[in-house]
C-alpha positions in Angstrom: 2.9 25.9 4.8 -0.5 24.7 5.8 -0.9 20.8 6.1 -3.2 19.4 3.5 -6.1 17.4 4.9 -5.6 13.9 3.4 -8.5 11.5 2.3 -8.3 7.9 3.5 -8.2 4.9 1.1 -11.3 2.9 0.4 -12.0 0.0 2.8 -11.6 -2.5 0.0 -7.9 -1.7 -0.1 -7.6 -2.9 3.6 -9.0 -6.3 2.5 -6.5 -6.3 -0.5 -3.7 -5.6 2.1 -4.9 -8.5 4.4 -4.9 -10.9 1.4 -1.5 -9.8 0.3 -0.2 -10.6 4.0 -1.8 -14.0 3.9 1.1 -15.9 2.0 3.9 -14.4 4.0 2.0 -14.9 7.2 1.4 -18.6 6.4 4.9 -19.1 5.5 6.2 -17.6 8.7 3.8 -19.8 10.7 4.9 -22.8 8.8 8.5 -21.8 9.5 7.7 -21.5 13.1 6.2 -25.0 13.4 9.2 -26.4 11.4 11.7 -24.6 13.6 9.8 -25.8 16.8 9.8 -29.4 15.4 13.5 -29.2 14.6 14.3 -27.8 18.0 12.5 -30.6 19.7 13.7 -33.5 17.7 17.3 -32.4 16.9 18.3 -30.7 20.1 15.9 -32.0 22.6 14.8 -28.4 23.3 11.1 -27.4 23.9 9.9 -26.5 20.5 6.7 -24.6 21.5 8.2 -21.3 22.4 9.8 -21.0 18.9 6.6 -22.1 17.2 4.4 -19.8 19.5 6.6 -16.8 18.9 6.6 -17.1 15.2 2.9 -18.0 15.1 2.1 -14.8 17.1 4.3 -12.6 14.7 2.5 -14.3 11.7 -0.9 -13.5 13.3 0.1 -9.8 14.0 1.4 -9.7 10.4 -2.0 -11.0 9.1 -4.4 -9.2 11.4 -2.9 -6.0 12.8 -0.2 -4.8 10.4 -2.3 -4.5 7.2 -4.9 -2.5 9.2 -2.2 -0.1 10.5 -0.6 0.3 7.0 -4.0 1.0 5.6 -4.8 3.7 8.1 -1.4 5.4 7.5 -2.2 6.1 3.8 -3.8 9.1 2.6 -4.1 11.5 -0.3 -5.2 14.7 -1.5 -5.4 16.7 -4.8 -5.1 20.5 -4.8 -5.0 22.8 -7.8 -1.3 22.1 -8.6 -0.2 19.1 -6.8 -1.2 15.5 -5.7 -0.2 14.5 -2.2 0.2 10.9 -1.2 1.4 9.9 2.2 2.0 6.5 3.8 4.1 4.8 6.3 3.7 3.4 9.8 7.4 3.5 11.1 8.7 5.9 8.4 6.2 8.4 7.4 6.5 9.4 3.6 4.7 12.4 2.2 5.1 12.6 -1.7 4.1 15.8 -3.4 3.7 15.4 -7.2 3.6 18.6 -9.0 0.9 18.0 -11.9 3.2 19.8 -14.3 5.8 17.0 -14.0 3.3 14.2 -14.8 4.0 12.6 -18.2 1.9 9.4 -18.1 -1.0 8.2 -16.1 -2.2 4.7 -15.6 -5.2 3.3 -13.9 -4.7 -0.2 -12.8 -6.7 -3.0 -11.3 -5.9 -6.6 -10.5 -8.7 -9.2 -10.1 -8.9 -8.9 -6.3 -8.9 -5.1 -6.6 -11.6 -5.3 -9.2 -13.7 -7.7 -7.0 -13.3 -5.2 -4.1 -14.0 -2.0 -6.1 -10.6 -0.4 -5.7 -8.0 0.7 -8.3 -4.4 2.1 -8.3 -3.6 5.5 -9.9 0.0 5.3 -11.2 1.8 8.6 -12.1 4.9 8.6 -14.1 6.8 11.8 -13.8 9.7 13.5 -15.4 13.0 12.5 -13.7 14.9 9.4 -13.0 14.9 8.7 -9.3 11.4 7.8 -7.8 9.7 8.7 -11.2 6.7 6.6 -10.4 4.2 7.4 -7.8 1.4 4.9 -6.9 -1.9 5.7 -5.2 -3.6 2.5 -4.3 -7.0 1.9 -2.8 -9.2 4.6 -4.5 -12.4 3.6 -6.3 -12.3 3.2 -9.9 -14.3 6.3 -10.4 -12.1 8.2 -8.3 -9.0 7.0 -10.1 -10.5 7.9 -13.5 -11.7 11.3 -12.2 -8.1 12.0 -10.8 -6.6 10.9 -14.2 -8.9 13.2 -16.1 -8.3 16.1 -13.8 -4.5 15.7 -14.0 -4.7 15.2 -17.7 -6.7 18.4 -18.1 -4.2 20.3 -16.0 -1.3 19.0 -18.2 -3.1 20.1 -21.4 -3.9 23.6 -19.9 -0.3 24.2 -18.8 1.9 26.4 -21.0 5.1 25.0 -22.3 
């Protein structure tokens, strides 16, 4: 089987991923400061190694990790299937046969709307993993994919 060339996500999705990482990263940094303070006051240990370590992990989670996750996403639509791939540590390549799609949503939150990206959500026949989400495509691309998939579903013979 020939590998399908995958299109990247829109750059606005990378910003969405950075913003989504903001609260957990701040919580981790605050936890590092609290743990460092507790180590210093309760046990008379130097607190800066704990605070520095957790602060660096928080910084990595905010700056580096979202960019890597964004770069790992890709998608492609061929005549009968939608391919969605993602994952830095564990690479997942989902192939959705268009004939299995039962319901299609195009969704946007306020941040996604401001950054010009949307999510295409496919609901397929079956119970396990019956929903496939493709984030980070432009609204026009998501609507075009929705219309193409819908046309394929209508044209298919039952």
